[in-house]
Steps between C-alpha positions, in 0.01 A plus 500: 500500500672548165516851346255400224258346751517817707425703187193287424376543855546874480319518165204294617471694824566840349795570729782555255721777638568630149129546422511869598777564248337319206167493321273203561633331184825567317628328185850568377647357182251213484543259211313180424621248245304197380659209315860428410731555206339611175156443650567749785260792533563802721157604629635776729813691408600700807187641664521771766175576682392641837152454650406709800271365769138596436542557126262372230702404192372377165757302300438505125675388183454290188520122502857392565599832657599344832216636714368158608853374565563801722178436693594134552833612647333760721259233624787262585358251252831503311856619558714735290798382302695797636439825682359596839146492639438662838171475689485736800878510483543122505699348208244260355751386238703341783210308661444127470192351336334443838580852616353648184191286550463639850534857377245430227259339744520774764553820301344454156148443367422384146203561269494329158304549181348153523381536865654159591217404735426140601175416321339273759573706810319805632622856478584488869704179462685646202594806704612280790758313290805723570422478871471123478852487355617714792347262755250753632234334723163438335302749710747777427510409131123533478498836679774649282349363178160650578660833586689495172187417302321784679779734392427425132123511551431127480426394857151384397651275231742320732339157456454515123731314262673676207242356257234698688691828469547745215845565356528823694398325822753223439776758461389664824534164672848471354584846636358404841724191493802718423410739783429245773866478604533883525773530235718805453482467121219387271622371164224492242561336160241623249231505772231624260601292199196269523243763592268733312545875520268565795640214711853612410432848632356359820813292558727797428303720738537231765877483447516880511319509834710222647807698408366830626320392816721214612832611357557172317763533229347386169705379204284417200587363157250610237482557126191720535577870514161584655575264788856633538343845533394406854863469609706781654801402291543327164816305416544379142730217398644461152751231395588399854564851635299775665416732210306760699398565859245776559278625778130520415387849594129413486433132585156382392441353845500844658152570361370171634657562839350847516155363422520216750296539815572169672859422600645152470422281798787502745681783320774656706 
């Protein structure tokens, strides 16, 4: 096995020997350039960032600040022009496309603003999709999908299509889909952008509880300060660099967690 293949295997299996000496995620000197010549644009200009396992981080910044580019790199959806990206001690910047895809498939879950659900399939079938790509047998896919829907409070809606669900319910299905593979990190890109205030708060409380009760690391891009208030840490990007990085002493989710009487299904 080549060194890079061994690194991908270690990352996917969580066995990297350097993991104890590093945070879950480490970025060092990350740059990202788009275009060539006079049309070139430097979206990231040397970003350093550490993310500890179990953290809940809100990433904020104005349009063009580099926050979405950084999230794409963290999600292995793109590669940096230069710099180093370590995941559990493994040098992601050295992995091949297939190895990055494996890491993404086995370690990361994604939630998008637009839900990205298949319109003509049921909630259960939408949640099963990542398992289908993995080759998981049908019976096991169904069991895991129903468990994941139960986690987000939608077990009774398993056979309904997205058109039969509210916006908040559709986003819960999307979260269930992201959770069904038991990822280490949940990357949420404007997860409340298409929701009203009440539904937005419900989604944020769900993310808060998933982070607190299951220990899932949450990285969330948002432009809404009241949604960022649920995070334990707020990182702000400006002009392709981290402008500020602060701990949130009083996350909004703490009040919701204190009021909750029913834990998430299957919480560890």
